[in-house]
C-alpha positions as CSV (number, residue, x, y, z in Angstrom):
1,F,22.2,39.8,-1.7
2,P,19.2,42.0,-2.6
3,G,19.5,43.7,-6.0
4,Q,22.8,42.1,-6.8
5,F,23.8,39.4,-9.3
6,L,26.7,38.3,-7.2
7,P,27.0,38.5,-3.4
8,G,29.8,40.4,-1.9
9,L,33.1,38.8,-1.1
10,D,32.4,39.2,2.6
11,A,29.1,37.3,2.4
12,G,28.8,34.3,4.6
13,P,28.8,30.6,3.3
14,N,25.0,30.5,3.6
15,V,24.6,33.4,1.1
16,W,27.0,31.7,-1.4
17,F,25.1,28.4,-1.0
18,E,21.9,30.2,-1.9
19,W,23.6,31.9,-4.9
20,L,24.8,28.5,-6.1
21,H,21.4,27.0,-5.7
22,R,19.8,29.8,-7.8
23,T,22.5,29.7,-10.4
24,T,22.1,25.9,-10.7
25,A,18.4,26.3,-11.1
26,V,18.9,28.8,-14.0
27,I,21.3,26.3,-15.7
28,V,18.8,23.5,-15.2
29,G,16.0,25.6,-16.6
30,L,18.1,26.5,-19.7
31,L,18.9,22.8,-20.3
32,V,15.3,21.8,-20.0
33,L,14.3,24.5,-22.5
34,A,17.0,23.2,-24.8
35,M,15.6,19.6,-24.4
36,A,12.1,20.8,-25.2
37,G,13.4,22.7,-28.3
38,L,15.1,19.5,-29.6
39,A,11.9,17.5,-28.9
40,L,9.9,20.0,-31.0
41,L,12.5,19.9,-33.8
42,D,13.2,16.2,-33.9
43,H,10.5,14.3,-32.1
44,R,7.1,15.8,-33.1
45,D,6.0,12.3,-34.1
46,R,6.8,10.9,-30.7
47,P,4.2,12.3,-28.2
48,S,5.7,10.2,-25.4
49,I,8.9,12.3,-25.8
50,L,7.4,15.6,-26.9
51,W,4.8,16.2,-24.2
52,P,6.8,15.2,-21.2
53,S,9.6,17.5,-22.5
54,L,7.2,20.4,-22.8
55,A,5.7,19.6,-19.4
56,A,9.2,19.8,-17.9
57,V,9.4,23.4,-19.1
58,G,6.1,24.2,-17.3
59,L,7.4,22.5,-14.1
60,V,10.6,24.5,-14.2
61,G,8.6,27.7,-14.4
62,F,6.3,26.6,-11.6
63,Q,9.3,25.6,-9.5
64,A,10.8,29.0,-10.0
65,W,7.6,30.7,-8.8
66,L,7.4,28.3,-5.8
67,G,11.0,29.2,-5.0
68,R,10.1,32.9,-4.9
69,E,7.0,32.2,-2.8
70,T,9.1,30.1,-0.4
71,V,11.5,32.9,0.2
72,R,8.6,35.4,0.5
73,L,6.8,33.3,3.0
74,G,9.9,32.7,5.1
75,N,10.3,29.0,4.3
76,T,7.0,27.8,5.7
77,G,6.4,24.1,5.9
78,E,3.8,24.0,3.2
79,S,5.9,26.0,0.7
80,V,9.1,24.0,1.3
81,T,7.2,20.7,0.9
82,A,5.5,21.9,-2.3
83,H,8.9,23.1,-3.6
84,L,10.4,19.7,-3.0
85,A,7.4,17.9,-4.5
86,T,7.7,19.9,-7.7
87,A,11.5,19.3,-7.9
88,M,10.9,15.5,-7.6
89,A,8.2,15.7,-10.2
90,L,10.7,17.4,-12.5
91,V,13.2,14.6,-11.8
92,A,10.6,12.0,-12.7
93,L,9.8,13.7,-16.0
94,L,13.4,13.9,-17.0
95,V,14.0,10.3,-16.1
96,F,11.0,9.3,-18.1
97,V,12.2,11.1,-21.2
98,L,15.7,9.6,-20.8
99,A,14.3,6.0,-20.3
100,R,11.7,6.3,-23.0
101,S,14.3,7.4,-25.6
102,W,16.0,4.0,-25.3
103,F,13.0,2.2,-26.7
104,P,11.5,2.1,-30.2
105,A,9.4,5.0,-31.3
106,R,6.4,2.9,-32.2
107,I,5.2,0.1,-30.0
108,G,1.9,-1.5,-30.9
109,G,-0.5,-3.4,-28.6
110,R,-0.4,-3.7,-24.9
111,G,2.3,-6.2,-24.4
112,S,2.7,-8.8,-21.7
113,S,2.0,-8.7,-18.0
114,Q,2.8,-5.5,-16.1
115,R,2.8,-7.1,-12.7
116,F,6.4,-6.2,-12.0
117,T,5.7,-2.7,-13.3
118,L,2.9,-2.3,-10.9
119,L,5.1,-3.3,-8.0
120,A,7.8,-0.9,-9.1
121,T,5.2,1.9,-9.4
122,F,4.0,1.2,-5.8
123,A,7.6,1.3,-4.6
124,A,8.2,4.6,-6.4
125,A,4.9,6.1,-5.1
126,T,5.7,5.2,-1.5
127,T,9.2,6.6,-1.9
128,F,7.8,9.8,-3.1
129,A,5.4,10.0,-0.1
130,L,8.4,9.3,2.2
131,L,10.3,12.2,0.7
132,L,7.4,14.5,1.3
133,F,7.0,13.1,4.8
134,G,10.6,13.9,5.5
135,S,10.1,17.4,4.3
136,H,7.1,17.8,6.6
137,V,9.2,16.6,9.6
138,T,11.9,19.2,8.7
139,A,9.3,21.9,8.3
140,L,8.0,21.2,11.8
141,N,11.5,21.3,13.2
142,A,10.8,17.8,14.4
143,A,14.0,16.2,13.2
144,L,15.6,16.2,16.7
145,V,12.5,15.3,18.8
146,F,14.3,12.2,19.8
147,P,18.1,12.2,20.6
148,D,18.7,8.6,19.7
149,W,18.6,6.4,16.7
150,P,17.3,3.9,15.6
151,L,15.2,3.8,18.7
152,M,13.2,6.7,19.9
153,N,13.8,7.4,23.6
154,G,14.8,3.8,23.8
155,S,11.5,2.6,22.3
156,V,10.3,1.4,19.0
157,A,6.8,2.8,19.6
158,P,6.9,5.8,21.9
159,P,3.7,7.6,22.9
160,L,2.4,9.9,20.1
161,A,2.2,13.1,22.0
162,G,1.8,16.2,19.8
163,D,2.2,16.9,16.1
164,M,6.0,17.0,16.2
165,V,6.4,13.6,17.9
166,T,3.7,12.0,15.8
167,A,5.3,13.3,12.5
168,H,8.8,12.1,13.6
169,V,7.6,8.6,14.7
170,L,5.5,8.1,11.6
171,H,8.4,9.2,9.4
172,R,10.6,6.5,10.9
173,W,7.9,3.8,10.7
174,V,7.1,4.8,7.1
175,A,10.8,4.7,6.2
176,V,11.0,1.1,7.5
177,I,8.0,0.0,5.5
178,V,9.1,1.7,2.3
179,G,12.6,0.3,2.8
180,L,11.2,-3.2,3.0
181,I,9.2,-2.6,-0.2
182,V,12.2,-1.3,-2.1
183,V,14.4,-4.2,-0.9
184,A,11.6,-6.6,-1.8
185,I,11.4,-5.1,-5.3
186,A,15.1,-5.7,-5.7
187,V,14.8,-9.3,-4.6
188,V,11.9,-9.9,-7.0
189,A,13.8,-8.3,-9.9
190,W,16.8,-10.4,-9.1
191,R,14.7,-13.6,-9.1
192,T,12.3,-12.9,-12.0
193,Q,13.9,-10.3,-14.3
194,R,17.3,-11.8,-15.0
195,D,16.6,-11.7,-18.8
196,H,16.4,-7.9,-18.5
197,P,19.6,-6.6,-17.0
198,P,18.6,-2.9,-16.9
199,I,15.6,-3.7,-14.7
200,V,17.8,-5.7,-12.3
201,R,20.4,-3.0,-12.1
202,L,17.9,-0.2,-11.4
203,A,16.1,-2.3,-8.8
204,V,19.3,-3.5,-7.0
205,L,20.6,0.1,-7.1
206,A,17.6,1.4,-5.3
207,G,17.7,-1.5,-2.9
208,V,21.3,-0.9,-2.0
209,L,21.0,2.8,-1.7
210,F,18.0,2.8,0.6
211,P,19.8,1.3,3.7
212,I,22.6,3.8,3.1
213,Q,20.1,6.7,3.0
214,A,18.5,5.4,6.2
215,A,21.9,5.3,7.9
216,V,22.6,8.9,6.8
217,G,19.2,9.8,8.3
218,G,20.4,8.3,11.5
219,A,23.6,10.3,11.3
220,Q,21.4,13.4,11.0
221,V,20.0,12.7,14.5
222,L,23.3,11.6,16.0
223,T,25.3,14.6,14.6
224,R,22.5,17.1,15.5
225,L,21.8,17.9,11.9
226,A,25.3,18.3,10.6
227,P,25.0,20.1,7.2
228,W,26.6,17.3,5.2
229,T,24.1,14.7,6.6
230,Q,21.1,16.8,5.5
231,T,22.5,17.4,2.0
232,L,23.5,13.7,1.5
233,H,20.2,12.5,2.9
234,L,18.1,14.5,0.4
235,A,20.5,13.7,-2.5
236,L,20.3,10.0,-1.8
237,G,16.5,10.2,-1.6
238,A,16.3,12.0,-4.9
239,F,18.6,9.4,-6.5
240,I,16.5,6.5,-5.2
241,W,13.4,8.2,-6.4
242,G,14.9,8.7,-9.9
243,A,16.1,5.1,-10.0
244,L,12.6,3.8,-9.1
245,V,11.0,6.0,-11.7
246,G,13.4,4.7,-14.3
247,L,12.6,1.2,-13.1
248,V,8.9,1.8,-13.7
249,V,9.5,3.2,-17.2
250,V,12.0,0.6,-18.3
251,S,9.9,-2.3,-16.9
252,Y,6.8,-1.0,-18.6
253,Y,8.3,-0.6,-22.0
254,T,10.4,-3.8,-21.7
255,A,7.2,-5.7,-21.1
256,R,5.6,-4.0,-24.1
257,T,8.4,-4.8,-26.5
258,T,9.1,-8.3,-25.1
259,A,5.6,-9.4,-25.6
260,I,5.6,-8.3,-29.2
261,A,8.9,-10.0,-29.9
262,V,7.7,-13.3,-28.4
263,Y,4.0,-13.4,-29.1
264,G,3.6,-11.3,-32.2
265,D,-0.1,-10.5,-32.6
266,A,-1.1,-13.0,-29.9
267,E,-1.3,-12.0,-26.2
268,P,0.4,-14.2,-23.6
269,G,-1.9,-17.0,-22.6
270,G,-2.9,-17.8,-26.1
271,D,-5.7,-15.2,-26.7
272,S,-5.2,-13.4,-29.9
273,R,-6.0,-9.7,-30.0
274,A,-8.4,-10.3,-32.9
275,R,-10.5,-12.8,-30.9
276,R,-10.6,-10.4,-27.9
277,A,-11.6,-7.6,-30.2
278,N,-14.4,-9.7,-31.7
279,E,-15.6,-10.6,-28.2
280,A,-15.7,-7.0,-27.2
281,A,-17.6,-6.1,-30.5
282,D,-20.2,-8.8,-29.9
283,R,-20.9,-7.7,-26.4
284,K,-23.6,-5.1,-25.9
285,P,-22.4,-1.8,-24.6
286,A,-22.8,-1.6,-20.8
287,T,-25.4,0.8,-19.4
288,A,-24.3,3.4,-16.8
289,G,-25.9,1.3,-14.1
290,E,-24.0,-1.8,-15.2
291,T,-20.8,0.1,-15.3
292,I,-21.3,1.5,-11.8
293,R,-22.1,-2.0,-10.5
294,A,-19.0,-3.4,-12.0
295,Y,-16.8,-0.8,-10.4
296,V,-18.5,-1.3,-7.1
297,A,-17.9,-5.1,-7.4
298,L,-14.2,-4.5,-7.8
299,T,-14.1,-3.2,-4.3
300,K,-15.6,-6.5,-2.9
301,P,-18.3,-4.8,-0.7
302,R,-18.9,-8.0,1.4
303,I,-15.3,-8.0,2.5
304,I,-15.5,-4.3,3.3
305,E,-18.6,-4.9,5.5
306,L,-16.8,-7.5,7.5
307,L,-13.8,-5.2,8.0
308,L,-16.0,-2.3,9.2
309,V,-17.6,-4.7,11.7
310,T,-14.3,-4.6,13.6
311,T,-13.7,-0.9,13.3
312,V,-16.7,0.6,15.1
313,P,-16.5,-1.6,18.2
314,A,-12.8,-0.7,18.5
315,M,-13.7,3.0,18.4
316,V,-16.4,2.4,21.1
317,L,-13.9,0.5,23.2
318,A,-11.3,3.3,22.8
319,Q,-13.8,6.0,23.7
320,R,-15.5,3.9,26.5
321,G,-18.6,5.3,25.1
322,I,-20.1,6.5,21.8
323,P,-17.4,8.4,19.7
324,R,-18.3,11.6,17.9
325,L,-20.6,10.6,15.0
326,D,-18.7,12.7,12.5
327,L,-15.5,10.9,13.5
328,V,-17.1,7.5,13.1
329,W,-18.4,8.6,9.6
330,W,-15.1,9.8,8.3
331,T,-13.2,6.8,9.7
332,L,-15.7,4.4,8.1
333,L,-15.6,6.3,4.8
334,G,-11.8,6.4,4.8
335,G,-11.6,2.7,5.8
336,S,-14.0,1.7,3.1
337,L,-12.1,3.6,0.4
338,A,-8.9,2.0,1.6
339,A,-10.3,-1.5,1.6
340,G,-11.9,-0.8,-1.8
341,S,-8.6,0.4,-3.1
342,A,-6.7,-2.8,-2.0
343,N,-9.5,-5.0,-3.4
344,A,-9.6,-3.3,-6.7
345,I,-5.8,-3.5,-7.2
346,N,-6.0,-7.2,-6.0
347,C,-8.6,-7.8,-8.8
348,Y,-6.2,-6.3,-11.3
349,L,-3.2,-8.4,-10.2
350,D,-5.2,-11.6,-9.9
351,R,-7.3,-11.3,-13.1
352,D,-5.4,-14.1,-14.8
353,I,-6.1,-16.7,-12.1
354,D,-9.6,-15.3,-11.5
355,E,-10.5,-16.5,-15.0
356,L,-9.5,-20.1,-14.0
357,M,-11.6,-20.3,-10.8
358,A,-15.4,-20.9,-10.9
359,R,-15.8,-18.7,-7.8
360,T,-14.1,-15.7,-9.3
361,R,-14.5,-15.9,-13.1
362,R,-17.7,-13.7,-12.9
363,R,-15.8,-10.8,-11.3
364,P,-15.6,-7.6,-13.5
365,L,-12.2,-8.2,-15.0
366,P,-12.5,-11.9,-16.0
367,A,-16.0,-11.0,-17.3
368,H,-14.5,-8.2,-19.3
369,E,-16.9,-5.6,-17.8
370,V,-14.0,-3.3,-16.8
371,E,-10.7,-2.7,-18.7
372,P,-7.7,-3.8,-16.5
373,E,-6.0,-0.4,-16.8
374,N,-9.2,1.3,-15.6
375,A,-9.5,-1.0,-12.7
376,M,-6.0,-0.3,-11.7
377,L,-6.5,3.5,-11.9
378,F,-9.7,3.1,-10.0
379,G,-7.9,1.3,-7.2
380,L,-5.1,3.8,-7.0
381,A,-7.6,6.7,-7.0
382,L,-9.5,5.1,-4.1
383,G,-6.3,4.8,-2.2
384,V,-5.3,8.4,-2.6
385,L,-8.9,9.5,-1.7
386,A,-8.8,7.3,1.4
387,F,-5.5,8.8,2.6
388,G,-6.8,12.3,2.0
389,V,-10.1,11.7,3.8
390,L,-8.3,10.2,6.9
391,V,-5.6,12.9,7.0
392,A,-8.1,15.7,6.7
393,F,-10.9,14.5,8.9
394,V,-9.4,11.9,11.3
395,N,-5.7,12.0,12.0
396,L,-2.3,11.2,10.4
397,L,-1.9,7.9,12.3
398,A,-5.1,6.5,11.0
399,A,-4.2,7.5,7.5
400,F,-0.8,5.9,7.8
401,L,-2.3,2.7,9.1
402,A,-4.8,2.6,6.2
403,L,-2.0,3.1,3.7
404,L,0.0,0.4,5.4
405,A,-3.0,-2.0,5.1
406,I,-3.3,-1.3,1.4
407,A,0.5,-1.8,0.9
408,F,0.5,-5.0,2.9
409,Y,-2.5,-6.5,1.1
410,V,-1.3,-5.5,-2.4
411,V,2.4,-6.0,-2.2
412,V,3.1,-8.6,0.5
413,Y,0.0,-10.8,0.2
414,T,-1.2,-10.5,-3.4
415,A,2.1,-9.9,-5.3
416,L,4.7,-11.7,-3.1
417,L,3.0,-14.4,-1.0
418,K,-0.3,-15.6,-2.6
419,R,1.3,-17.6,-5.4
420,N,4.5,-18.7,-3.6
421,T,3.7,-20.1,-0.2
422,P,0.8,-21.9,1.6
423,Q,1.4,-19.5,4.5
424,N,0.1,-16.7,2.3
425,I,-3.1,-16.2,4.2
426,V,-1.4,-16.4,7.6
427,I,1.0,-13.5,6.9
428,G,-1.3,-11.7,4.6
429,G,-4.0,-11.7,7.2
430,A,-2.2,-8.8,8.9
431,A,-3.8,-6.4,6.3
432,G,-7.3,-7.4,7.3
433,A,-6.4,-7.2,11.0
434,L,-5.6,-3.5,10.9
435,P,-9.2,-2.0,10.8
436,P,-9.7,-2.2,14.6
437,V,-6.3,-0.6,15.1
438,I,-7.3,2.2,12.7
439,G,-10.5,2.6,14.6
440,W,-8.7,2.8,17.9
441,A,-6.1,5.3,16.5
442,A,-8.9,7.4,15.1
443,V,-10.3,8.0,18.6
444,T,-7.1,8.1,20.6
445,G,-4.4,9.2,18.2
446,D,-2.3,6.4,19.5
447,I,-1.9,2.6,19.4
448,G,-2.7,1.1,22.8
449,V,-2.2,-2.5,24.0
450,P,-5.9,-3.3,23.6
451,A,-5.7,-2.3,19.9
452,L,-2.8,-4.7,19.5
453,V,-4.8,-7.5,21.0
454,L,-7.7,-6.7,18.7
455,F,-5.3,-6.9,15.9
456,A,-4.1,-10.3,17.1
457,L,-7.7,-11.4,17.4
458,V,-8.5,-10.8,13.8
459,F,-5.1,-12.0,12.7
460,Y,-5.6,-15.4,14.3
461,W,-9.3,-15.5,13.1
462,T,-8.3,-15.2,9.5
463,P,-6.6,-18.6,8.9
464,P,-9.5,-20.8,10.2
465,H,-12.0,-18.6,8.4
466,F,-10.2,-18.6,5.0
467,W,-8.9,-22.2,5.2
468,A,-12.4,-23.4,5.8
469,L,-13.4,-21.7,2.5
470,S,-10.3,-23.0,0.7
471,L,-11.3,-26.6,1.7
472,R,-14.5,-26.1,-0.3
473,I,-12.8,-24.6,-3.4
474,R,-9.5,-26.4,-3.2
475,R,-9.9,-27.7,-6.8
476,D,-10.2,-24.1,-8.0
477,Y,-7.0,-23.2,-6.3
478,A,-5.2,-26.3,-7.7
479,A,-6.4,-25.4,-11.2
480,A,-5.1,-21.9,-10.9
481,G,-1.8,-23.0,-9.4
482,V,-2.3,-21.1,-6.1
483,P,-0.6,-23.0,-3.2
484,M,-3.3,-22.8,-0.6
485,L,-2.8,-25.1,2.3
486,P,-5.4,-27.7,1.3
487,V,-3.7,-28.0,-2.1
488,V,-0.2,-28.3,-0.9
489,R,-0.6,-30.1,2.5
490,G,-3.9,-31.9,2.1
491,I,-7.2,-31.9,3.9
492,A,-6.0,-33.6,7.1
493,E,-3.2,-31.1,7.7
494,T,-5.5,-28.2,6.9
495,T,-8.1,-29.3,9.4
496,R,-5.4,-29.8,12.0
497,Q,-4.1,-26.3,11.4
498,I,-7.6,-24.9,11.6
499,G,-7.9,-26.5,15.0
500,L,-4.6,-25.1,16.3
501,Y,-5.4,-21.5,15.1
502,T,-8.9,-21.7,16.6
503,V,-7.4,-22.6,20.0
504,L,-5.1,-19.5,19.7
505,L,-8.0,-17.4,18.6
506,V,-10.1,-18.3,21.6
507,A,-7.2,-17.8,24.0
508,I,-6.5,-14.3,22.6
509,S,-10.2,-13.4,23.0
510,L,-9.8,-14.1,26.7
511,V,-6.6,-12.1,26.8
512,L,-8.6,-9.1,25.5
513,F,-11.0,-9.5,28.5
514,A,-8.1,-8.9,30.9
515,V,-6.1,-6.3,28.9
516,A,-9.1,-4.1,28.0
517,H,-10.7,-4.4,31.4
518,L,-14.0,-5.7,29.9
519,G,-16.9,-7.0,31.9
520,A,-19.3,-9.9,32.2
521,I,-21.1,-9.3,28.9
522,Y,-17.9,-9.7,26.8
523,L,-16.6,-12.6,28.9
524,A,-19.8,-14.6,28.5
525,A,-19.8,-13.9,24.8
526,A,-16.1,-14.9,24.4
527,V,-16.6,-18.1,26.3
528,V,-19.8,-19.2,24.5
529,L,-18.8,-18.1,21.0
530,G,-15.3,-19.6,21.5
531,A,-16.7,-22.9,22.7
532,V,-18.9,-23.2,19.6
533,F,-16.0,-22.3,17.4
534,L,-13.8,-24.9,19.1
535,W,-16.5,-27.6,18.7
536,Q,-16.9,-26.8,15.0
537,A,-13.1,-27.0,14.5
538,Y,-13.0,-30.3,16.4
539,V,-15.7,-31.8,14.3
540,L,-13.9,-30.7,11.1
541,W,-10.7,-32.2,12.4
542,R,-12.4,-35.5,13.1
543,Q,-13.8,-35.6,9.6
544,G,-10.4,-34.6,8.0
545,T,-9.9,-37.9,6.2
546,S,-13.2,-37.7,4.4
547,A,-13.2,-35.1,1.6
548,E,-16.9,-35.0,1.2
549,A,-17.7,-34.8,5.0
550,S,-14.9,-32.3,5.6
551,T,-16.1,-30.1,2.8
552,A,-19.7,-29.9,4.3
553,Q,-18.3,-29.2,7.7
554,A,-15.9,-26.6,6.3
555,I,-18.8,-24.7,4.9
556,R,-20.5,-24.7,8.3
557,L,-17.3,-23.6,10.0
558,Y,-16.8,-20.8,7.4
559,K,-20.3,-19.4,7.9
560,Y,-20.0,-19.6,11.6
561,S,-16.6,-17.9,11.6
562,I,-18.3,-14.8,10.2
563,S,-21.0,-14.8,12.9
564,Y,-18.3,-15.4,15.5
565,L,-16.3,-12.3,14.6
566,S,-19.4,-10.1,14.2
567,L,-20.9,-11.2,17.5
568,L,-17.7,-11.0,19.4
569,F,-17.0,-7.5,18.3
570,L,-20.6,-6.5,19.0
571,A,-20.0,-7.8,22.5
572,V,-16.9,-5.6,22.8
573,A,-19.0,-2.5,21.9
574,V,-21.9,-3.4,24.2
575,D,-19.6,-4.2,27.1
576,A,-17.8,-0.9,26.7
577,L,-21.2,0.9,26.8
578,I,-22.8,-1.2,29.6
579,A,-20.1,-2.2,32.0
580,I,-21.2,-5.1,34.2
581,P,-18.4,-6.2,36.5
582,V,-17.5,-9.9,36.8
583,G,-18.2,-11.2,40.3
């Protein structure tokens, strides 16, 4: 309806829908202006209300400009996604102002633990990413790439052939992962936040709505994009996003106010703020070099080195030669940033128990070399940077897998499993097993069967490796209340489990020989290295009743396990480059 305020009576329904959209946008803009005006008049002394209200006005203006550009550019994918992202940011600001207004104007101090707030933030962030992912799929006209749902051409993991197929498959996979995170948040809230009903209600609301939204997404495919399914799918997504943003804000300020009500001027754990302030005042200011070293230490460089050892050989195997050096560089950089992100956030979440363990109390957070909030922001920034690097210079699948590794390590292992079950390291080991899959995906753009066997290899290597270490420091874990297997089940059972997992590990190393069509070099390495590993595990099992002897042997096994993984993956790379047939 060019040049007209109202479309003609003979205009079609699409024209009237567009008119309704623009009219609603004008009304929303006026309401946001009114809110900002009230904030200026009545809440100048509350920056947490005033500035978000003013920022909302700016977002409305930017959103209007984006809307015009979207029309001018013919609804291109980038403009549509940016338009949606801005709208969701506006929703977040409005929800923040609403939730913040429920709490006292002045809240002193930092309050109690924000562990649940961090989990809620992660759920909200992944939901936001999923919304943008869905917009990207729509922009590519990839919503109907597959005619069936929930499978894709009858498969859970169809070949990733082309941008449209890749975008659609990853969108469904991401939806499953985000759904599990949102439901997990609801379960955690139900179990741990019963004293705070608003938190429980918001978390459960998001957890209930997510499966409904997923079902509506399936209806989109099955009805060939019926208009009502598209509208309802987006509306539910926005509602879930708003509920999770509200959950973050309510959880954060509830923790702040609850801590003050319960502890007064003392922080949870018995440390008064005055004593902490005196300690900080007595400490000499850190030099720039010391600060840099502290932030690097947050990323746990030794762990990153071990993860990268599995990435490059997987790339060589996928290429059956030396991959492009620039691809190797960007994959390693993105993988290092992703691992550093997960490790830094892990340091933030575990800072309380790290103070209780001799092995970890010198880490930057227990040593008060880095502020907890700064460590958290550092970890999040590394994660965003990792995703950006991998998307820009590698491929979307590798970026998705890196994001999955971060999510699994932070949410599943650190937040949900580590303090609750002796099987924490078994399940949580999936995060550390993803680097070879990322390397494979970087080269091929797909996930082949050899990549899955490499994943299984690292997955089954992790328990013997880590349980050997935990045998040595079991008293630390007991003091910190972490239910590692030696603490809960004892030394004898731990050594038995190490033996069982070692047998599985060696068996899988031989499966890789057959599946990846490797040659004599790898086979010889797998047999010799595996035999030594089995012998070390057997010796440890025989000494399982002696705490002193088993500890000494556990240290030997722990050190050997590192050599085993490094040499075995080196053999993978060498065999892929120098193929010597067997027989």
